[in-house]
N, C-alpha and C positions, 0 to 999 in steps of 0.2 A: 433391447429392454427385453431383464429378464424380472417379473412381481413374485422373490420369493416369502415376502407373508406380506398381507394387507389387511389388514384389522384397524379399522378406525386410525388410529392415534398409531398404534404401530405396523409399521412398516418394513421392511430391507425392498429393496429395487437395486437392480446391479445394470448398467450399460459398461458393454464388451465386446469386441465381435470377435464373432467366435473364434479361438482358438490363438489368441493376442491380447497379450495380459498391458500393451503397450496404454495407457492415459483412460485404463478402465476406472470404474467411480464404484462407487455403492453407495447410495444412501437411505442412513436409519432413524427411523423415528420412535420416540413414545411421548408419553405427554409431557412440554415444555421443553423438549429438547428435538434437534438435528444434528446427526453426525454424519459428515463426508467423510468420507475415507476412500485412499484408493494406490494409485500409482501417482498422483498431483499432492500426495503430505492427509493430513488431516484436521479436521478444524471440528469443533462442535460448538453449535447456539444454541442458544435459551432467549425464549421472548413470549410465547403465546400456546397455549395448547395445543394446537393444529401446530407445528412449525412451517406447514405447504400454506397451512393460509400465511404466515407472516413475507414467503418466500413471493407468494401471488403476489402482494400487495402495489409492489413497486412496477409487476406486468398490468395492472388494470388500465395506466395512461398511454402503453405501446402499441403503436402502430400493429396492426397481423404478423406476425411470424417474428419481430422487432421481438429481443431481449433487452433489458432493462436489468444493471444492479447499482446499488449503492454502496457502494465498499464504504461509507465512511458509518451510517448509520447499522451497517453488518455488523461491520469489526463489535461495534459501543458492544453487541450480543453474542462477542465470542467468548465461549467458556472456557477453550483448553485451542489451544496453539501447538502446529512440532513446536521442540526446543528452539529454531531461530527467530518465531514469532509470525506474522503475519507482515511487520514492514521492516526495509531494511534505507541504511543512510544512501540520501540522494545526493553523488558528487555536484548533478547539474545543481542543484537548488543552494550546496554550499558555494560553490565556486560564482553565479550569480549575486552572493551576500555579500561574498567578502568583494566580489568588484565594484556592485553600486559602493560599498561602505570607500573602498578605496577611492573612489572616484571624489565622493567627498570631503575625503582627507586633502586629498589634491587640492581643490577647489578652495579648500581652509587655507592650505599653506599659500597658495595668490595670492588668496586676499589677504594675509598677515605678511605680505610681500618677500615671504620665502622664495630664495633664486630658484629657478630653474633647475638649474643642475641638480640641488635638495631635492627638490621634485623628485626629479625621477631618479634619485634615491631612493627614495621612500617607495616611490609603484616599484621599483625592481627587486627591494623590500617585503614588501608584500607577495612578489611571486617568488622569492627562494627559501622563504619563511613560512608561509601559510601555505598557498596554492599547491605548491610543489609534494606536501604532505598529503594531496587525496586520493594517491594511490598506493598509502601506506593503510588506508582504514578512515572511518569515522572517527576512532578514538585520538587518532597524530593530529589527523586535519584538528579536532576543536582544542586540541589541546595548544597546538601550533598558535591556532587563532585567540584563544585567549592570554596566549604567554606572550603578543606578538608588544613589543614597546619601541618604536622607532625615534631617535629622539633629533631632534635639530636645531641647535641651540639649547633657549631650556624650554623650546616645547615639546609637548611627548604627544606621539599617534599611533592612538590602538582602537583597539575593536572594543566599543562598548555597545550591553543589553544583546552581543548573541543572544544567551539565551530567551529571547522573545520570539526566535525564531524556527520553526519546524522542517529540519531538513531531511525529514522522515518520504519515504515511496511507499507503496503496498506491493508486496511481492509478486512477481509474476505467479507463484502458486495457485494464492490465495486471491487474486484474480482470475483465473484461470476456475476455483473451485468456486467462485461465483455464479460466474458465468455457466460452467456446470448444473450447478444446482439449481439455478432458474432455465435451464433447459432441460435438466432432466423432471424437473417438475412436472416443466411443458410437454413434455411426451405422456408422459402419467395422464396428465388429464386428459388429452385428446386420446392415449386408448381407451378410458374413461367412457370418454363421449363418443365415441365411434361403436364401445360395445352395448351400449343403454340405448342407441339406434337401429344397433343390427338383431335387438330383443325383439 
Protein backbone atom coordinates (compact mmCIF):
# COMPACT_ATOMS: atom_id res chain seq x y z
CA UNK A 1 0.00 0.00 0.00
CA UNK A 2 1.29 3.43 -0.93
CA UNK A 3 -0.53 6.50 0.36
CA UNK A 4 0.04 9.06 -2.36
CA UNK A 5 -2.44 11.62 -1.05
CA UNK A 6 -4.32 11.70 2.25
CA UNK A 7 -6.05 15.02 2.92
CA UNK A 8 -9.47 14.45 4.47
CA UNK A 9 -11.83 13.22 1.75
CA UNK A 10 -9.11 13.72 -0.86
CA UNK A 11 -7.17 10.48 -1.09
CA UNK A 12 -5.09 8.52 -3.57
CA UNK A 13 -3.99 5.12 -2.33
CA UNK A 14 -2.26 2.51 -4.48
CA UNK A 15 -2.17 -1.22 -3.82
CA UNK A 16 0.47 -2.97 -5.89
CA UNK A 17 3.16 -5.61 -5.56
CA UNK A 18 6.55 -3.98 -6.12
CA UNK A 19 7.55 -4.26 -9.76
CA UNK A 20 4.30 -5.98 -10.79
CA UNK A 21 1.21 -4.42 -12.35
CA UNK A 22 -0.99 -7.54 -12.19
CA UNK A 23 -4.11 -6.92 -10.10
CA UNK A 24 -2.89 -3.52 -8.89
CA UNK A 25 -5.52 -0.92 -8.08
CA UNK A 26 -5.87 2.66 -6.94
CA UNK A 27 -8.52 4.17 -4.71
CA UNK A 28 -9.20 7.86 -5.39
CA UNK A 29 -11.65 9.78 -3.24
CA UNK A 30 -12.94 13.31 -3.25
CA UNK A 31 -16.06 14.67 -1.54
CA UNK A 32 -18.96 12.40 -2.43
CA UNK A 33 -17.04 10.14 -4.83
CA UNK A 34 -14.81 7.07 -4.88
CA UNK A 35 -13.04 5.88 -8.01
CA UNK A 36 -11.63 2.37 -8.16
CA UNK A 37 -9.23 1.98 -11.06
CA UNK A 38 -6.40 -0.27 -12.11
CA UNK A 39 -5.85 -3.67 -13.67
CA UNK A 40 -9.46 -4.78 -13.02
CA UNK A 41 -11.41 -1.99 -14.76
CA UNK A 42 -12.69 1.34 -13.44
CA UNK A 43 -15.79 1.95 -11.33
CA UNK A 44 -16.95 5.25 -9.83
CA UNK A 45 -19.35 5.34 -6.86
CA UNK A 46 -21.17 8.19 -5.13
CA UNK A 47 -23.19 8.22 -1.92
CA UNK A 48 -21.66 9.90 1.18
CA UNK A 49 -19.28 12.83 1.50
CA UNK A 50 -16.58 10.43 2.74
CA UNK A 51 -16.94 7.36 0.58
CA UNK A 52 -14.62 5.34 2.82
CA UNK A 53 -17.36 5.66 5.46
CA UNK A 54 -19.90 4.32 2.95
CA UNK A 55 -17.88 1.19 2.27
CA UNK A 56 -17.07 0.75 5.97
CA UNK A 57 -20.78 0.40 6.81
CA UNK A 58 -20.94 -3.23 5.66
CA UNK A 59 -17.80 -4.12 7.61
CA UNK A 60 -19.25 -3.14 11.00
CA UNK A 61 -21.02 -6.48 11.45
CA UNK A 62 -18.24 -8.59 9.93
CA UNK A 63 -16.21 -11.00 11.99
CA UNK A 64 -12.61 -10.02 12.65
CA UNK A 65 -10.68 -10.09 9.39
CA UNK A 66 -13.77 -10.91 7.32
CA UNK A 67 -14.46 -8.84 4.21
CA UNK A 68 -18.13 -8.14 3.47
CA UNK A 69 -19.44 -6.71 0.25
CA UNK A 70 -22.94 -5.65 -0.74
CA UNK A 71 -22.90 -5.76 -4.55
CA UNK A 72 -26.59 -5.03 -4.98
CA UNK A 73 -26.57 -1.87 -2.86
CA UNK A 74 -23.14 -0.76 -4.02
CA UNK A 75 -24.16 -1.19 -7.66
CA UNK A 76 -27.01 1.27 -7.06
CA UNK A 77 -24.39 3.89 -6.20
CA UNK A 78 -22.39 3.48 -9.42
CA UNK A 79 -21.87 6.60 -11.52
CA UNK A 80 -19.58 5.05 -14.12
CA UNK A 81 -18.62 1.54 -15.21
CA UNK A 82 -16.55 0.02 -18.00
CA UNK A 83 -18.19 -0.04 -21.43
CA UNK A 84 -19.39 -3.62 -20.89
CA UNK A 85 -20.93 -2.64 -17.54
CA UNK A 86 -21.00 -4.38 -14.17
CA UNK A 87 -23.46 -7.16 -15.03
CA UNK A 88 -23.62 -9.85 -17.70
CA UNK A 89 -26.03 -12.48 -19.01
CA UNK A 90 -26.27 -15.51 -16.73
CA UNK A 91 -27.05 -18.44 -19.00
CA UNK A 92 -27.48 -20.75 -15.98
CA UNK A 93 -30.35 -18.59 -14.67
CA UNK A 94 -31.84 -18.46 -18.15
CA UNK A 95 -31.65 -22.26 -18.55
CA UNK A 96 -33.23 -22.81 -15.14
CA UNK A 97 -36.19 -20.53 -15.89
CA UNK A 98 -36.70 -22.01 -19.37
CA UNK A 99 -36.60 -25.53 -17.92
CA UNK A 100 -39.14 -24.57 -15.24
CA UNK A 101 -41.46 -23.22 -17.95
CA UNK A 102 -40.89 -26.33 -20.06
CA UNK A 103 -41.82 -28.67 -17.21
CA UNK A 104 -45.00 -26.65 -16.63
CA UNK A 105 -45.87 -26.76 -20.34
CA UNK A 106 -45.46 -30.53 -20.47
CA UNK A 107 -47.50 -30.92 -17.27
CA UNK A 108 -50.26 -28.77 -18.76
CA UNK A 109 -50.13 -30.80 -22.00
CA UNK A 110 -50.51 -34.02 -19.99
CA UNK A 111 -53.51 -32.56 -18.11
CA UNK A 112 -55.07 -31.70 -21.47
CA UNK A 113 -54.72 -35.33 -22.50
CA UNK A 114 -52.09 -34.67 -25.16
CA UNK A 115 -50.28 -37.81 -26.29
CA UNK A 116 -46.88 -38.69 -24.84
CA UNK A 117 -45.20 -38.46 -28.29
CA UNK A 118 -46.48 -34.91 -28.77
CA UNK A 119 -45.33 -33.94 -25.28
CA UNK A 120 -41.89 -35.36 -26.13
CA UNK A 121 -41.82 -33.22 -29.29
CA UNK A 122 -42.64 -30.15 -27.20
CA UNK A 123 -39.80 -30.99 -24.79
CA UNK A 124 -37.34 -31.46 -27.66
CA UNK A 125 -38.50 -28.30 -29.43
CA UNK A 126 -37.50 -26.21 -26.42
CA UNK A 127 -34.04 -27.82 -26.56
CA UNK A 128 -33.52 -27.28 -30.27
CA UNK A 129 -35.12 -23.84 -30.64
CA UNK A 130 -34.37 -22.09 -27.33
CA UNK A 131 -31.78 -23.74 -25.11
CA UNK A 132 -29.45 -24.32 -28.05
CA UNK A 133 -29.22 -20.54 -28.49
CA UNK A 134 -27.68 -19.82 -25.07
CA UNK A 135 -24.21 -20.42 -26.53
CA UNK A 136 -24.86 -17.57 -28.98
CA UNK A 137 -25.37 -14.93 -26.29
CA UNK A 138 -28.10 -13.15 -24.44
CA UNK A 139 -29.87 -11.52 -27.39
CA UNK A 140 -30.15 -14.70 -29.45
CA UNK A 141 -31.35 -16.68 -26.42
CA UNK A 142 -33.97 -14.09 -25.46
CA UNK A 143 -35.26 -13.71 -29.03
CA UNK A 144 -35.49 -17.50 -29.36
CA UNK A 145 -37.51 -17.69 -26.13
CA UNK A 146 -39.84 -14.82 -27.05
CA UNK A 147 -40.39 -16.18 -30.58
CA UNK A 148 -40.96 -19.77 -29.46
CA UNK A 149 -44.41 -21.17 -30.23
CA UNK A 150 -45.05 -24.89 -30.43
CA UNK A 151 -48.50 -25.92 -31.61
CA UNK A 152 -50.13 -29.22 -30.80
CA UNK A 153 -53.54 -29.37 -32.42
CA UNK A 154 -55.21 -26.09 -31.57
CA UNK A 155 -53.04 -25.47 -28.49
CA UNK A 156 -50.05 -23.12 -28.60
CA UNK A 157 -47.27 -23.53 -26.06
CA UNK A 158 -44.98 -20.56 -25.49
CA UNK A 159 -42.99 -18.68 -22.88
CA UNK A 160 -45.03 -15.96 -21.22
CA UNK A 161 -43.89 -13.25 -18.82
CA UNK A 162 -40.17 -13.93 -19.29
CA UNK A 163 -39.63 -10.18 -18.82
CA UNK A 164 -40.43 -10.69 -15.12
CA UNK A 165 -37.17 -12.63 -14.68
CA UNK A 166 -33.69 -11.22 -14.21
CA UNK A 167 -31.07 -13.12 -16.20
CA UNK A 168 -28.07 -11.09 -15.08
CA UNK A 169 -25.17 -11.69 -12.72
CA UNK A 170 -22.45 -9.36 -11.50
CA UNK A 171 -19.27 -9.54 -13.53
CA UNK A 172 -16.11 -11.03 -12.11
CA UNK A 173 -14.39 -7.63 -12.43
CA UNK A 174 -17.09 -5.81 -10.47
CA UNK A 175 -17.11 -8.45 -7.74
CA UNK A 176 -13.32 -8.35 -7.54
CA UNK A 177 -13.38 -4.54 -7.35
CA UNK A 178 -15.91 -4.62 -4.48
CA UNK A 179 -13.72 -6.99 -2.46
CA UNK A 180 -10.64 -4.92 -3.29
CA UNK A 181 -12.29 -1.69 -2.13
CA UNK A 182 -13.41 -3.22 1.18
CA UNK A 183 -10.00 -4.86 1.69
CA UNK A 184 -8.10 -1.71 0.70
CA UNK A 185 -10.02 0.46 3.15
CA UNK A 186 -9.37 -2.14 5.85
CA UNK A 187 -5.62 -1.97 5.12
CA UNK A 188 -5.72 1.82 5.17
CA UNK A 189 -7.60 1.87 8.49
CA UNK A 190 -5.19 -0.65 10.03
CA UNK A 191 -2.19 1.42 8.94
CA UNK A 192 -3.72 4.59 10.41
CA UNK A 193 -4.51 2.78 13.66
CA UNK A 194 -0.97 1.39 13.89
CA UNK A 195 0.51 4.85 13.24
CA UNK A 196 -1.66 6.36 16.00
CA UNK A 197 -0.62 3.65 18.45
CA UNK A 198 3.05 4.09 17.59
CA UNK A 199 2.88 7.90 18.07
